[in-house]
C-alpha positions as CSV (number, residue, x, y, z in Angstrom):
1,M,0.9,12.4,-17.5
2,S,-2.4,10.9,-18.8
3,S,-3.7,10.9,-21.8
4,Y,-6.6,12.7,-21.0
5,M,-4.9,15.8,-19.2
6,A,-2.6,15.7,-22.0
7,A,-5.2,16.5,-24.7
8,N,-7.3,18.1,-21.8
9,G,-10.3,16.7,-23.5
10,R,-14.0,16.6,-22.6
11,G,-16.2,13.9,-21.5
12,N,-19.2,13.0,-23.9
13,P,-21.8,12.9,-21.8
14,S,-25.2,10.5,-22.6
15,T,-27.7,13.0,-20.6
16,A,-27.4,16.3,-19.5
17,A,-28.6,15.0,-16.5
18,A,-25.6,12.8,-15.7
19,E,-23.4,15.8,-16.8
20,R,-24.9,17.8,-13.9
21,E,-23.9,15.0,-11.8
22,Y,-20.4,14.2,-12.7
23,G,-19.2,17.2,-14.4
24,D,-18.1,17.3,-17.8
25,S,-14.5,17.4,-17.6
26,T,-11.4,16.8,-15.6
27,A,-10.2,18.7,-12.6
28,L,-6.7,19.2,-13.5
29,K,-7.0,20.8,-17.0
30,T,-4.0,22.9,-16.2
31,V,-1.3,23.5,-14.2
32,G,-2.5,27.3,-13.4
33,F,-5.6,26.2,-11.7
34,S,-8.0,29.3,-11.5
35,G,-11.5,28.9,-11.0
36,H,-13.7,25.6,-11.1
37,N,-15.1,23.8,-13.4
38,S,-18.1,20.9,-13.0
39,V,-16.4,18.6,-11.7
40,T,-14.5,20.6,-9.2
41,E,-17.9,22.3,-8.0
42,L,-19.5,19.2,-8.1
43,T,-16.9,18.2,-5.3
44,L,-17.8,21.5,-3.3
45,K,-21.0,20.6,-3.5
46,Y,-21.2,17.2,-2.2
47,V,-18.7,18.6,0.9
48,E,-21.2,21.2,2.1
49,E,-23.8,18.6,1.6
50,L,-22.2,16.2,4.1
51,C,-20.4,18.9,6.1
52,G,-21.9,22.5,5.5
53,K,-20.1,25.0,4.5
54,R,-17.1,25.4,5.7
55,E,-15.4,28.8,5.3
56,G,-11.5,28.5,3.4
57,F,-12.4,25.0,1.7
58,E,-13.1,26.1,-1.6
59,D,-9.3,27.7,-1.6
60,S,-8.0,24.8,0.1
61,V,-9.6,22.7,-2.6
62,G,-8.0,24.9,-5.3
63,R,-4.5,25.1,-3.9
64,L,-4.5,21.4,-3.6
65,L,-5.8,21.0,-7.4
66,T,-2.9,23.4,-8.3
67,D,-0.5,21.5,-6.8
68,A,-1.8,18.1,-7.7
69,A,-1.0,19.6,-10.9
70,Q,1.6,20.4,-10.8
71,S,3.1,16.7,-9.2
72,C,1.6,15.1,-12.5
73,N,3.7,17.6,-14.6
74,L,6.1,15.8,-12.8
75,I,5.5,12.7,-14.5
76,Y,7.5,12.6,-17.8
77,G,7.2,10.9,-20.4
78,I,9.5,9.4,-23.8
79,K,9.8,13.4,-25.2
80,E,11.8,14.1,-22.0
81,A,13.7,10.9,-21.7
82,L,14.8,11.8,-25.3
83,E,15.7,15.4,-24.2
84,W,17.7,13.9,-21.1
85,G,19.4,11.2,-23.1
86,N,20.4,14.4,-25.7
87,D,21.3,11.8,-28.9
88,F,23.6,9.4,-26.4
89,N,26.5,7.4,-27.9
90,W,28.3,4.9,-26.5
91,P,32.1,5.9,-25.8
92,A,34.8,3.8,-27.3
93,K,36.1,2.3,-23.6
94,V,32.8,0.4,-23.4
95,L,33.7,-1.5,-26.6
96,V,37.0,-2.5,-25.1
97,R,37.2,-3.1,-21.7
98,D,35.1,-6.1,-20.6
99,T,35.9,-7.6,-24.2
100,K,39.8,-7.4,-23.1
101,L,38.8,-8.9,-19.8
102,A,37.2,-11.4,-21.9
103,E,40.3,-12.5,-23.7
104,S,42.2,-12.5,-21.0
105,V,40.6,-15.7,-19.7
106,Q,39.9,-17.1,-22.6
107,Y,36.6,-16.3,-22.7
108,N,35.7,-17.9,-20.0
109,L,32.5,-16.3,-18.5
110,E,32.5,-17.8,-15.2
111,L,36.3,-17.2,-14.8
112,M,35.7,-13.3,-15.6
113,V,33.4,-12.8,-13.5
114,Q,35.3,-14.6,-10.4
115,Q,38.2,-11.8,-10.9
116,H,36.4,-8.7,-11.7
117,H,34.4,-10.1,-8.0
118,Q,38.1,-11.0,-6.6
119,Q,39.1,-6.9,-7.7
120,R,36.4,-5.4,-5.7
121,S,36.1,-8.1,-2.8
122,M,37.5,-5.5,-0.3
123,S,35.0,-3.2,-1.0
124,R,31.8,-5.7,-1.1
125,L,30.4,-8.3,1.1
126,S,32.6,-10.8,2.1
127,A,33.2,-14.0,4.5
128,E,35.6,-11.1,6.4
129,R,33.5,-8.9,6.9
130,I,30.6,-11.4,8.1
131,A,33.1,-12.9,10.7
132,R,34.1,-9.3,12.1
133,I,30.3,-8.2,11.9
134,V,27.5,-11.1,12.4
135,P,27.9,-13.4,15.1
136,S,28.1,-16.9,14.5
137,S,24.9,-17.4,16.2
138,D,22.5,-15.1,14.2
139,P,19.9,-17.7,12.6
140,D,20.6,-16.1,9.3
141,Y,24.6,-17.0,9.3
142,S,24.8,-19.4,6.8
143,R,22.5,-17.6,4.5
144,I,24.6,-14.6,4.4
145,L,28.1,-16.8,4.1
146,D,26.3,-18.5,1.2
147,L,25.5,-14.6,0.1
148,A,29.1,-13.5,0.4
149,D,30.0,-16.3,-2.8
150,G,26.6,-14.1,-4.7
151,M,22.9,-15.0,-5.2
152,R,22.2,-18.1,-6.6
153,V,19.6,-18.0,-9.5
154,F,17.0,-20.8,-9.5
155,I,15.5,-22.3,-12.5
156,A,12.6,-24.1,-12.8
157,N,12.9,-28.2,-14.3
158,T,11.2,-26.7,-17.6
159,F,13.6,-24.0,-18.0
160,M,16.1,-24.2,-21.0
161,S,18.1,-21.2,-21.6
162,N,17.1,-19.4,-25.2
163,N,20.9,-18.2,-26.5
164,E,19.5,-16.4,-28.5
165,P,18.2,-12.4,-28.0
166,P,14.7,-11.6,-28.6
167,P,13.8,-8.7,-30.5
168,L,14.7,-5.6,-29.2
169,R,11.4,-3.4,-27.8
170,K,10.0,-1.0,-29.8
171,L,9.5,1.3,-26.6
172,Y,13.2,0.6,-25.8
173,V,14.3,1.5,-29.4
174,Q,12.4,5.3,-29.0
175,V,14.3,5.6,-25.8
176,A,17.7,3.6,-26.1
177,C,19.7,7.3,-25.8
178,A,18.2,7.2,-22.3
179,V,18.4,3.8,-21.1
180,N,21.7,3.7,-22.7
181,K,22.9,6.7,-20.8
182,I,21.4,5.1,-17.7
183,L,23.3,2.0,-17.9
184,L,26.4,3.6,-19.1
185,D,26.4,4.4,-14.9
186,S,26.4,1.0,-14.1
187,W,28.8,-0.2,-16.3
188,S,31.5,2.6,-15.1
189,E,30.6,1.6,-11.9
190,G,31.4,-2.2,-12.4
191,L,28.4,-3.4,-12.0
192,V,27.3,-4.7,-14.9
193,F,30.0,-6.1,-18.4
194,I,28.8,-4.9,-22.0
195,V,30.1,-7.2,-24.8
196,P,29.5,-6.7,-28.4
197,L,26.8,-9.3,-29.7
198,H,29.6,-11.1,-31.8
199,V,31.8,-12.1,-29.0
200,A,29.0,-13.2,-26.6
201,K,27.7,-15.3,-29.8
202,Q,30.9,-17.0,-30.3
203,H,31.7,-17.7,-26.9
204,F,29.1,-17.6,-24.4
205,H,26.5,-19.7,-24.1
206,L,23.5,-16.8,-22.2
207,H,19.4,-16.5,-21.4
208,Y,18.8,-13.4,-22.7
209,S,15.7,-11.3,-21.4
210,P,14.4,-8.4,-22.8
211,V,15.2,-4.4,-22.1
212,H,12.4,-2.1,-21.0
213,W,11.9,1.0,-20.1
214,T,9.0,3.0,-18.0
215,T,8.0,6.7,-16.6
216,K,10.0,7.4,-13.2
217,V,8.0,10.1,-11.5
218,G,10.4,13.2,-10.9
219,K,13.3,11.7,-13.1
220,K,13.4,12.6,-16.8
221,C,15.1,9.7,-17.9
222,G,12.9,7.0,-16.5
223,R,14.0,4.0,-15.4
224,N,15.1,1.2,-17.1
225,L,14.0,-2.7,-16.8
226,F,15.1,-6.1,-16.9
227,D,12.2,-8.2,-17.9
228,S,13.0,-11.2,-16.4
229,S,8.8,-12.4,-16.4
230,D,9.4,-12.4,-20.4
231,D,8.0,-16.1,-21.5
232,S,7.6,-14.7,-25.2
233,R,10.0,-17.3,-26.7
234,G,10.1,-19.8,-24.0
235,P,10.4,-20.5,-20.6
236,C,11.4,-17.6,-18.3
237,L,13.5,-17.1,-15.1
238,N,10.8,-15.7,-13.4
239,S,8.8,-18.9,-12.5
240,E,6.8,-19.5,-10.1
241,D,8.6,-22.8,-9.5
242,A,11.9,-20.6,-8.9
243,R,9.7,-18.5,-6.7
244,V,9.3,-21.3,-4.3
245,M,13.0,-22.4,-4.5
246,L,14.0,-19.0,-3.6
247,E,11.7,-18.5,-0.9
248,N,12.7,-22.0,0.8
249,Y,16.4,-21.3,0.8
250,Y,16.4,-17.6,1.2
251,G,13.3,-17.3,3.7
252,P,9.9,-15.5,3.0
253,I,10.0,-11.8,2.0
254,E,8.0,-9.9,5.5
255,H,8.3,-6.3,4.9
256,P,6.6,-4.0,7.8
257,T,3.9,-2.1,7.4
258,I,2.4,1.4,9.1
259,T,0.9,-0.8,11.7
260,D,4.1,-2.2,12.9
261,V,6.2,1.1,12.6
262,A,3.1,3.1,14.6
263,I,3.4,0.3,17.3
264,M,7.3,0.7,17.8
265,I,6.7,4.5,18.1
266,N,3.9,4.2,20.6
267,K,5.5,1.1,22.5
268,R,8.6,4.1,22.7
269,I,6.5,7.2,23.5
270,T,5.2,5.0,26.5
271,E,7.7,3.6,27.6
272,V,9.3,7.5,28.1
273,Q,6.0,8.5,29.4
274,S,5.9,6.1,32.2
275,S,9.6,6.4,33.1
276,N,10.0,6.9,36.7
277,N,11.2,10.6,35.8
278,S,8.4,13.1,36.9
279,T,8.8,15.1,33.9
280,D,7.6,14.1,30.5
281,H,10.8,14.0,27.6
282,S,8.5,12.5,24.9
283,S,8.3,16.0,23.1
284,K,12.4,15.7,22.5
285,L,11.8,11.8,20.6
286,I,12.0,12.3,16.7
287,L,11.9,9.9,14.3
288,W,14.7,9.1,11.7
289,K,15.7,6.9,8.7
290,A,18.4,5.8,6.5
291,D,18.9,4.2,3.5
292,L,21.6,1.5,1.9
293,K,22.9,2.9,-1.3
294,G,22.1,0.8,-4.3
295,A,20.5,-1.6,-2.7
296,F,20.3,-5.1,-4.5
297,T,23.3,-3.7,-6.4
298,L,25.4,-4.2,-3.2
299,L,24.6,-8.3,-3.7
300,N,27.0,-10.6,-6.4
301,F,25.3,-13.1,-8.5
302,R,27.5,-16.7,-8.2
303,P,29.7,-16.6,-11.4
304,E,28.3,-20.1,-12.5
305,H,24.7,-18.7,-12.8
306,V,25.7,-15.4,-14.1
307,K,25.0,-16.8,-18.1
308,Y,21.2,-16.6,-17.2
309,L,21.3,-12.7,-16.8
310,A,22.2,-11.6,-20.2
311,C,19.9,-8.7,-22.3
312,L,20.8,-7.0,-26.0
313,L,21.1,-3.5,-26.3
314,T,21.3,-1.2,-29.2
315,D,24.4,-1.1,-31.4
316,D,24.1,-4.9,-31.8
317,L,26.1,-5.3,-27.5
318,V,25.0,-7.5,-25.1
319,L,24.9,-6.7,-21.3
320,I,25.3,-8.8,-18.9
321,Y,24.7,-8.4,-15.0
322,H,26.9,-9.7,-12.4
323,T,25.3,-7.6,-9.4
324,G,21.8,-7.5,-8.2
325,L,19.5,-6.0,-10.7
326,F,15.8,-5.1,-10.4
327,G,13.7,-7.3,-12.2
328,W,14.6,-10.8,-11.0
329,T,12.0,-12.3,-9.1
330,G,15.3,-13.8,-6.6
331,T,16.5,-10.1,-6.0
332,P,14.0,-9.1,-3.0
333,Y,14.4,-12.7,-1.3
334,A,18.6,-12.7,-1.6
335,F,18.3,-9.4,0.1
336,Q,15.6,-9.7,2.4
337,V,18.7,-12.2,4.4
338,I,20.8,-8.8,4.6
339,T,17.4,-6.7,5.9
340,R,16.7,-9.5,8.9
341,I,20.2,-9.6,9.9
342,V,21.3,-5.5,9.7
343,K,18.0,-5.1,11.9
344,R,19.1,-7.6,14.5
345,L,22.3,-5.8,14.6
346,L,21.2,-2.3,14.7
347,R,18.7,-3.0,17.4
348,K,21.6,-4.9,19.5
349,A,23.9,-1.8,19.1
350,I,21.2,0.8,19.5
351,N,17.8,-0.2,21.0
352,E,14.9,-1.5,19.7
353,Y,12.9,0.7,18.7
354,I,14.2,0.3,14.7
355,E,12.2,-1.3,11.9
356,M,13.6,-1.6,8.3
357,Y,11.7,-2.4,5.2
358,V,14.2,-3.8,2.8
359,D,16.9,-1.0,2.3
360,D,14.9,1.5,4.5
361,I,16.0,1.9,8.0
362,I,13.4,3.5,10.0
363,G,13.9,4.6,13.7
364,I,12.8,6.7,17.0
365,C,15.5,8.2,19.2
366,F,16.0,11.2,21.7
367,D,16.9,14.2,19.6
368,F,20.4,14.3,21.2
369,E,20.9,10.6,20.4
370,F,20.7,10.7,16.8
371,Q,24.2,11.8,15.9
372,N,25.7,9.2,17.7
373,I,23.2,6.5,15.9
374,K,24.2,7.7,12.5
375,E,27.8,6.8,13.5
376,K,26.7,3.5,14.9
377,V,24.0,3.0,11.8
378,T,27.3,3.9,9.0
379,Q,30.0,2.1,11.3
380,I,27.3,-1.9,10.9
381,C,26.1,-1.4,7.5
382,E,29.5,0.2,6.1
383,G,31.1,-2.4,7.8
384,L,29.6,-5.8,7.0
385,L,28.3,-4.3,3.4
386,G,31.3,-2.2,2.4
387,P,32.2,1.2,2.0
388,N,29.6,4.1,0.8
389,A,27.0,1.5,1.4
390,I,25.1,4.1,3.5
391,A,23.7,6.9,1.3
392,I,24.9,10.0,3.0
393,D,22.3,12.0,1.0
394,K,19.6,10.5,2.3
395,W,19.4,10.9,6.6
396,D,16.6,12.8,7.6
397,S,15.8,13.0,10.9
398,G,12.9,15.4,12.9
399,R,9.1,15.4,14.7
400,Q,7.3,15.2,11.4
401,L,8.5,12.3,8.5
402,D,7.8,10.9,5.8
403,V,8.2,6.9,6.4
404,L,6.8,4.2,3.9
405,G,4.8,6.3,1.8
406,W,3.4,7.9,5.4
407,H,3.3,11.0,7.0
408,I,4.0,10.8,11.0
409,N,3.4,14.0,13.1
410,L,5.0,13.6,16.5
411,D,3.5,17.0,17.4
412,N,0.0,16.1,16.8
413,M,0.2,12.0,17.3
414,R,-1.1,11.5,13.8
415,V,-0.7,9.7,10.6
416,S,-1.0,11.1,7.0
417,I,-0.1,10.0,3.7
418,A,2.7,11.6,2.2
419,R,2.6,14.4,0.3
420,R,4.2,12.9,-3.1
421,N,1.7,10.0,-2.9
422,F,-1.3,12.1,-1.7
423,L,-0.9,14.6,-4.8
424,K,-0.4,10.9,-6.9
425,V,-3.7,10.0,-5.6
426,V,-5.5,13.3,-6.1
427,C,-4.3,13.0,-9.5
428,G,-5.8,9.7,-10.0
429,F,-9.0,10.2,-8.9
430,F,-9.3,13.7,-10.4
431,D,-8.2,13.0,-13.4
432,M,-10.7,11.4,-15.2
433,S,-14.4,11.9,-17.2
434,L,-17.0,9.9,-15.3
435,L,-18.2,10.0,-18.8
436,D,-16.0,8.5,-20.4
437,M,-15.0,4.5,-20.7
438,I,-12.1,3.8,-18.1
439,T,-9.7,1.1,-18.6
440,V,-9.7,-1.9,-16.5
441,H,-6.0,-0.9,-15.5
442,E,-7.5,2.8,-14.5
443,L,-9.5,0.8,-12.1
444,E,-7.4,-1.2,-11.0
445,R,-5.0,1.4,-9.5
446,L,-8.1,3.6,-7.8
447,A,-9.0,0.0,-6.4
448,S,-5.6,-0.5,-5.2
449,W,-4.9,3.0,-3.7
450,S,-8.7,2.7,-2.1
451,S,-7.2,0.0,-0.2
452,R,-4.1,1.0,0.9
453,Y,-5.0,4.4,1.8
454,T,-8.4,3.2,4.1
455,T,-5.4,2.6,6.6
456,I,-5.4,6.4,7.2
457,L,-8.5,7.7,5.6
458,R,-11.1,5.1,7.1
459,H,-14.5,7.2,6.5
460,A,-13.5,5.7,2.4
461,A,-13.3,1.8,3.9
462,P,-16.8,1.1,2.3
463,L,-15.8,2.2,-1.4
464,S,-12.8,-0.1,-2.6
465,S,-15.0,-3.1,-2.6
466,I,-17.3,-1.1,-5.0
467,L,-14.3,-0.2,-6.7
468,Y,-12.7,-4.0,-7.2
469,N,-16.1,-5.2,-7.7
470,E,-16.2,-3.4,-10.5
471,F,-13.3,-4.9,-12.7
472,R,-13.6,-8.1,-11.3
473,G,-13.9,-10.9,-14.2
474,Y,-11.9,-8.7,-16.6
475,R,-8.5,-10.5,-17.7
476,N,-7.7,-7.8,-20.6
477,R,-6.4,-4.7,-18.6
478,N,-6.5,-2.8,-21.5
479,V,-10.0,-3.1,-22.3
480,S,-12.1,-0.2,-21.5
481,I,-15.6,-0.2,-20.0
482,K,-18.5,2.2,-18.5
483,P,-18.3,2.6,-15.4
484,S,-21.6,2.2,-12.9
485,S,-23.2,4.7,-11.5
486,L,-22.3,3.2,-7.9
487,C,-18.7,2.7,-9.3
488,R,-19.0,6.7,-10.2
489,S,-20.1,7.9,-6.9
490,A,-17.5,5.9,-5.4
491,I,-15.0,7.6,-7.2
492,I,-16.8,11.1,-6.3
493,L,-16.7,10.3,-2.5
494,W,-12.9,9.3,-2.4
495,R,-12.6,13.2,-4.4
496,C,-14.7,14.4,-1.4
497,L,-12.5,12.1,1.2
498,L,-9.5,13.7,-0.1
499,C,-10.0,17.1,-0.2
500,L,-11.5,17.0,3.5
501,L,-8.3,15.2,4.3
502,E,-6.4,18.2,2.9
503,F,-8.5,21.2,4.4
504,D,-8.9,18.9,8.1
505,P,-6.0,16.6,9.2
506,L,-6.6,16.5,12.3
507,S,-10.4,14.8,11.6
508,Y,-9.4,12.6,8.5
509,S,-6.0,11.7,9.1
510,R,-5.7,8.8,11.4
511,A,-4.3,8.7,15.3
512,L,-1.1,7.2,15.8
513,N,-2.2,5.6,19.2
514,S,-5.1,3.9,17.2
515,F,-2.8,1.3,15.7
516,S,-1.9,-0.4,19.2
517,Y,-3.8,-3.0,20.7
518,H,-5.8,-1.4,23.5
519,S,-7.6,-3.4,25.7
520,P,-11.1,-3.3,24.9
521,S,-13.7,-1.6,27.7
522,Y,-16.9,-2.8,26.0
523,Q,-17.8,-6.5,24.5
524,I,-21.0,-6.4,22.3
525,G,-22.9,-9.8,21.8
526,F,-24.7,-10.0,18.5
527,D,-26.7,-12.4,16.5
528,A,-29.1,-12.3,13.9
529,S,-31.9,-14.0,11.8
530,L,-33.4,-12.8,8.9
531,T,-36.4,-11.1,10.5
532,G,-34.2,-9.8,13.3
533,I,-31.4,-9.3,15.6
534,G,-30.7,-9.6,19.2
535,V,-27.8,-7.3,21.0
536,G,-26.2,-7.0,24.1
537,I,-23.6,-4.6,25.2
538,T,-21.6,-6.3,28.6
539,C,-19.1,-3.6,30.4
540,L,-15.9,-5.5,30.7
541,A,-14.5,-3.3,33.7
542,L,-17.7,-4.4,35.3
543,G,-18.2,-7.9,33.9
544,Q,-21.5,-7.3,33.5
545,L,-24.2,-7.4,30.7
546,V,-25.4,-3.2,31.3
547,T,-28.6,-3.1,28.1
548,V,-29.6,-5.6,25.4
549,T,-32.2,-5.0,22.5
550,S,-34.4,-6.4,20.2
551,F,-35.2,-5.3,16.9
552,S,-37.8,-6.0,14.3
553,F,-36.4,-5.5,10.5
554,P,-38.8,-3.0,8.5
555,F,-37.9,-5.4,5.5
556,N,-38.8,-8.4,4.4
557,L,-35.7,-10.4,3.2
558,E,-38.0,-13.4,2.0
559,S,-36.0,-16.3,4.2
560,D,-33.2,-15.6,1.5
561,S,-29.7,-16.9,3.2
562,K,-27.6,-15.0,0.7
563,Y,-28.8,-11.8,2.9
564,Q,-27.6,-13.7,6.2
565,N,-24.0,-12.2,6.8
566,T,-25.4,-8.5,5.9
567,V,-28.2,-8.9,8.7
568,E,-25.1,-10.4,11.3
569,F,-23.5,-7.2,10.6
570,I,-26.3,-5.2,11.1
571,A,-26.5,-6.4,14.5
572,V,-22.9,-5.3,14.9
573,V,-23.9,-1.3,13.6
574,T,-26.7,-1.4,16.5
575,G,-24.3,-2.4,19.3
576,I,-22.4,0.6,18.2
577,W,-25.4,2.7,17.7
578,L,-26.2,2.3,21.2
579,L,-22.7,2.9,22.7
580,Y,-23.1,6.2,20.9
581,K,-26.5,6.6,22.3
582,R,-25.0,6.3,25.5
583,G,-22.1,8.5,24.5
584,I,-19.8,6.1,24.8
585,K,-16.5,7.5,22.6
586,D,-12.8,7.0,22.5
587,C,-12.6,3.0,23.0
588,T,-12.1,-0.1,21.8
589,I,-14.4,-2.9,21.8
590,E,-14.9,-6.6,21.3
591,L,-17.5,-8.7,19.6
592,K,-18.7,-12.0,20.2
593,G,-20.7,-13.7,17.8
594,D,-21.4,-17.2,15.7
595,S,-20.5,-15.1,12.3
596,Q,-17.6,-15.2,11.5
597,T,-17.7,-12.9,8.4
598,A,-19.1,-10.2,10.4
599,L,-16.3,-10.6,13.3
600,K,-14.1,-10.6,10.2
601,W,-15.6,-7.2,8.5
602,G,-15.5,-5.4,12.0
603,E,-12.5,-6.3,13.1
604,T,-10.3,-5.6,10.3
605,E,-12.7,-2.9,8.6
606,R,-11.9,-5.2,4.6
607,F,-15.8,-5.9,3.5
608,K,-16.4,-7.5,0.5
609,G,-19.7,-7.5,-1.5
610,I,-22.3,-4.8,-2.4
611,L,-25.3,-5.9,-0.1
612,N,-23.9,-4.9,3.1
613,L,-23.6,-1.2,1.8
614,G,-25.7,0.4,4.1
615,S,-24.6,-1.5,7.2
616,V,-21.0,-0.9,6.1
617,I,-20.8,2.4,5.9
618,T,-22.8,3.1,8.5
619,F,-20.6,1.1,10.9
620,I,-17.6,3.6,9.5
621,L,-19.0,6.3,9.9
622,L,-20.4,5.4,13.3
623,G,-17.2,4.2,14.6
624,T,-15.0,7.5,13.2
625,R,-17.5,9.8,14.9
626,C,-17.5,8.4,18.5
627,N,-13.7,7.0,17.8
628,I,-14.9,3.5,18.6
629,W,-12.4,0.8,17.0
630,V,-12.7,-3.1,17.1
631,S,-9.7,-4.5,18.9
632,S,-10.5,-8.0,19.1
633,S,-13.4,-10.6,18.6
634,I,-14.8,-13.6,19.6
635,H,-16.6,-16.6,17.9
636,V,-19.1,-19.0,19.3
637,A,-20.5,-21.9,18.2
638,G,-24.4,-20.7,17.1
639,E,-25.4,-23.7,19.7
640,D,-24.0,-21.6,22.5
641,N,-25.1,-18.3,21.1
642,T,-29.0,-18.8,21.8
643,F,-29.6,-16.2,24.1
644,Y,-29.0,-13.5,21.3
645,D,-30.7,-15.9,18.6
646,Q,-33.8,-15.8,20.4
647,L,-34.0,-11.9,20.7
648,S,-33.2,-12.2,17.5
649,R,-36.6,-14.4,16.6
650,G,-38.8,-12.3,18.5
651,A,-38.3,-13.8,22.4
652,T,-39.3,-11.2,24.8
653,I,-36.5,-10.5,27.9
654,D,-39.3,-11.7,30.2
655,S,-39.4,-15.0,28.6
656,L,-35.4,-15.4,28.5
657,G,-35.6,-14.7,32.5
658,L,-33.5,-11.6,32.4
659,N,-36.0,-8.7,34.0
660,D,-33.4,-7.0,35.9
661,I,-31.2,-5.9,32.9
662,P,-32.0,-2.6,30.9
663,I,-33.6,-2.9,28.0
664,I,-33.4,-0.4,25.2
665,N,-36.4,0.1,22.7
666,L,-35.2,0.7,19.6
667,Q,-38.6,0.6,18.0
668,D,-39.2,4.1,19.4
669,D,-36.1,5.4,18.3
670,P,-36.8,7.2,14.6
671,S,-33.4,7.7,14.2
672,F,-32.6,4.2,14.1
673,I,-35.5,3.3,12.3
674,K,-34.3,5.3,9.8
675,L,-31.0,4.3,9.7
676,I,-31.7,0.2,9.9
677,E,-34.3,1.3,6.5
678,L,-31.2,2.3,4.6
679,C,-28.9,-0.7,5.7
680,N,-32.2,-2.7,3.9
681,P,-29.7,-5.3,1.4
682,R,-32.8,-5.9,-1.1
683,I,-31.7,-1.8,-2.1
684,D,-29.9,-1.5,-5.8
685,Y,-27.0,1.0,-5.3
686,V,-25.4,-0.1,-8.6
687,E,-27.7,1.2,-10.9
688,Q,-29.9,4.0,-9.6
689,E,-28.3,6.9,-10.8
690,N,-27.0,9.1,-7.5
691,S,-28.5,6.3,-5.3
692,F,-25.5,5.7,-3.2
693,I,-24.2,9.3,-3.0
694,L,-28.2,10.4,-1.6
695,L,-27.2,6.8,0.9
696,W,-24.1,8.2,2.3
697,K,-25.5,11.4,2.7
698,Q,-28.5,10.3,4.6
699,I,-26.0,8.1,6.7
700,W,-24.1,10.9,7.5
701,K,-26.9,13.2,8.5
702,L,-28.9,10.8,10.8
703,I,-25.1,10.3,12.6
704,H,-23.6,13.6,12.8
């Protein structure tokens, strides 16, 4: 829970007007949410102004904020960690087991690791298991054989082992009872060595990294970290040189996204629906997921490299990792080899409709196939990685499933944010006073969420660049800054959209089939000058231009080239407006023009800058209103785009010799003229209080 929520503090409004606009406190004051404070009332007010009064909306917001506050209470802190640690002390056996093993091999750490790994080899990844499970033709076969002997620790040329532990961090010392209790579990499972400090200093030459601790949602104990990025006392393990060597050796890390998973699902559904059987069996399809237990700990380190993986604990003890850990930059690269191979093995044994994200396995199948799939997944994963490699308690399946932080629903064919993640985002956007200073770290978090979740909540796409722009240039993440009016407005709009997603998920979540590529139905050809635009619509099925238009801007940009990208995008917006006015919806389109920036903005819906705010909001709200997506784009050289260029500079259709093409006269469309006036890139939305929300509301009402 944040310090603000914990203190239930109030903001310090500079003016009564600001307090009325932004509220004087956060919305998540108490777990027992009852009534609405000014922040909540403000959110309800703006949503009502945008969408009209909706029956049940206020109650929906109340329940949402109650759930969010309760979820925030699951973010435990130091107090809960200490309670969980319960004055833990190391049992006497910890001081004996590994010291005796070291004595038995004359304190040869490398031999100590070899013997321990040999004793456990029957239940771990090994050359014998690989030979039985993995075909020698697999592209990663040599890599996984190498991993059977352990992960390699690559180090930069400038690296030197410190051979002296850094001072214990204050936070670790404070919660040592919890951290040590966690580490005892790893020791009991034979994943780490623990020896007295005097033994380590006298007999081993080690590199030490600090132990750290952080909170973990739902876990009172939090989680420990091996901070191999710490360079406060010389070179660290996690250098860029080492990362490059690791990538070259183990291959790149390529994680599937929600788009990849959605495309996989859509492909399977389409295959079932298009089968020769006259009955649609797609309603029998379910999603399933499994998890590799322990993930990185399933791999060993090479005995000769364990010397780099030590850390000092309290009570003058030294912990030495010899199996996979979290915090070293190389573990994800090495484990990616396992991920790639397991995915190929599962796809060959089961079907192609399987994705894998590190240790998470995701698939789609008929409900009657699931039990057989569970058996095959377990057989392959445990056959390769050892018994109990599959987490039995992590199996899950159904028509609705949380996957990679997203919620996929096969019944309504929508994708939304997984509930736990959703509540976390609600907490983040509501648990702050916009009248107070905000740290750069907090703004980074909001911007990161905005960038990620606009994948689903398309309406919010214009807000990400605003949040990122707010802290551009700051290097100190702990510094507090006064948010601009534009930033405050973006946060308010995020609050509104999150509440709308909760109340009306069918309208604000994303259709599953929108992730897959669909051949465009129409092409928007365009060009723009600083005085106007030229746009044409081509029906691709007919292969002909069906309408064209030109329009002179009702504002003067004074030949300033910094506005060029924005006016090009206004031309794109105009093309979508033409489709909207013709009643065209539920389709994908292709863009064709000479502005690479405008093409990229339209195709990716990732925008930069603030000069384009009006056109970006219009593009997104039109797109969501009509369910129109840009599926592809064609870049043409400027000299090959003369038709639209001449239109944008005032040429008439008659002068261009195209009299038979229907012409749309937008100069007679008052709604369009007002829309273009709102897209004027010279309007300052940064410091004019509340002007950005007013802009959003005006565009929303023109379109709806």
